[in-house]
C-alpha positions, 0 to 999 in steps of 0.5 A: 887374333880375337874380335873386340865386341862394341859395348852395348848401349841402353838407351833409355825412352824418353820420358820413361820412369827410368829415364826420368829416374836417371836424370834425377840420380844425376842431379841428385849426385851433383847436389841439385835436390830440388831439380832431382826432386822433380825428376823422381815425382814425374818418373812416379807419374809414370811408374809409381811402383819404381823403387829406385825413384821413391827411395832416391826422392825421400833421399833428396828430401832428406838432403833438404832437411826436409825430414817429414817428407823424406820420411813419408816416401821412405814408408812409401819405399817399404811398401814396394820393398818391405824390410829393405835394410837401407830404407830401414837405416835412413829411417833410424837416421831421421829418427836420430836426427829427431832425438828419438833414440828408442826408434832409431835403435829399433830401425837400425837393429832391423836394418843389421838384421835384414843385411845379416852377414854382408859387409853392409851390416856393419855399418848398420850395427855401428848405428845401433851403438850410437842410438844405445850410447844416447839411451846411455846403455854403454855395454850394449853399445860396445857390444854393438860395435863388437858386432860391427868389428866382427863384419869390418875389422877396419871400421874407423867408427867403431874403433874410435867410439869403443875407445871413447867409450873407455875414456869416459863412460866405460872409465871404471872398467878394468884395464879401460885405459889399455883398451881405450889406447888399443882402439884408439890407436886402431882407429888413428892408423886407419885414418891418421888425417882424422884429428879426432882420433888424435885428440882422444889418444892424447887425452888417453896418453895424458892419463896414462902419463905417457910423453906421447900426449904432447906429440899427439895433440900437436898432430891433431892441430896439424891434421885438423881440417878447416872445420875442426881446427878450432876444436883441435887448438881448443883441446890443445889449449886445455891440454897446456892449462893441465900441465904442471906447471900449466903452460899458460902463454901457450894456452893463451896462444891457442885461445885467441887462434881459436877466437880468430877462427870461431869468435864464440866458441863455447868456453874460449872467451870465458877461459881466455878472460879468466887468463887476463884477469889473473895477470890484472889485465882487467878491461881486456878480461871484462870483455872477453868474460861478458862476451862468454855470458852474453846471450845465446852463447851463455851455457849454464852447464859449463862450469867456464861460463858460470865462473865468468859471472863469478869473475865479473862479480869480483871485477866490478866489486873490486877492480872496475867498481860498478854496483849494479853490474857487480850485483847482477853477476853475483846473483846470477852466479848464486842462482846457478850455484846457490851452495857455493861457499865463495860466492856468499861473501861476494854477493854480501859485499856487492849488496853493501856496495849497492846500498852504499852507492845509493846512500852516497847519491842521495846524500850527494843529491841533497848536499847539491840542493843546499850548496850555493850555485857557484860552488864547484863539485869535486868528485873523487876519481880513486877506485874504492877499496875492497869492502872487507879490506882484503885482497880477494883470491882470484878464482879461475875457472874450475877444471873438470876432468877432461872429456873425450872428443864426441862420438861419431853420429850415424851414417845414412845409407849410399847416396843413390841407387842406379 
């Protein structure tokens, strides 16, 4: 029988660069970034050439969103180890966060070339693809994802983004839906608990008129993480609204569930408000539509948000008359959609309503001044009829072709070196 040898322990000298770096690594892995920074800085006072301390100091600053400090220390790390792939990757990541897509692509490319042939290079090529998409270089992005998959055939992000490209920017390519389906099916099989793969696969199957679409979107809601759940429910609400005939009650229930989880989810108040408007529940519609157009939540590029102004203009012209609000919302819509035919007549009606209100107010004031003090003033409580005498046509928000779920952003290099 052989003799078992005891494991050899390495005892780090107290106060040495290695010992302080090890303490920093422990704090970094535990998410105690400020403490990690203190240890790494002390390590560098002992040995300013320590790559590990320098790199991980930059990483700690990155985790605190102090990108300028992180960039400074990554540059220092490159001086110690020029062309180090992980440093280049993380510098690219910082450029990506700063929306400098050109510099991000350059740095990711350098990282991929430095790591050529290794499995680690797969992630760097994936990041190249994400930067190219931001530059709207769709075919080049696809080629970068192919490079990634040639090194790692099971890379979820690349399969997902390829499928998403064929649902969006490359949708005009031959057999785009078939290519999207193949890529998204692979992504789903690699990570069946990732709801975004189910969401986009549902959209793909819907465009292909396949019955699996409903099962896919239901599965997306089922497996969604708490942070992703509102987005999965929102996509299912849109799915129900696109059915023929639309499944409006199911859509309503999902929109209500979205707003319980995230009260200002983009578009949800507007679409639910349009639903209540369509069925004549104008008070509830007004509350929801106002939430959609108020403050920082309004998005002038979102059709649902813009249409919320139109519905509010109609509501305050015909159903809950208020000349000031009617004209305000009609003007807001006109400013955003000046060429829209439907707003022209509604805006004229709101203007006439405002003029009529002003004239009537002046006349009533003069009549009151001329009346006897004991005379009782009677107010007409009936709501005025539509000025053109016709019931207005209900305009629900216009439906854009449904967009696929957003692509994955690039990932930074591993958390720490030991």
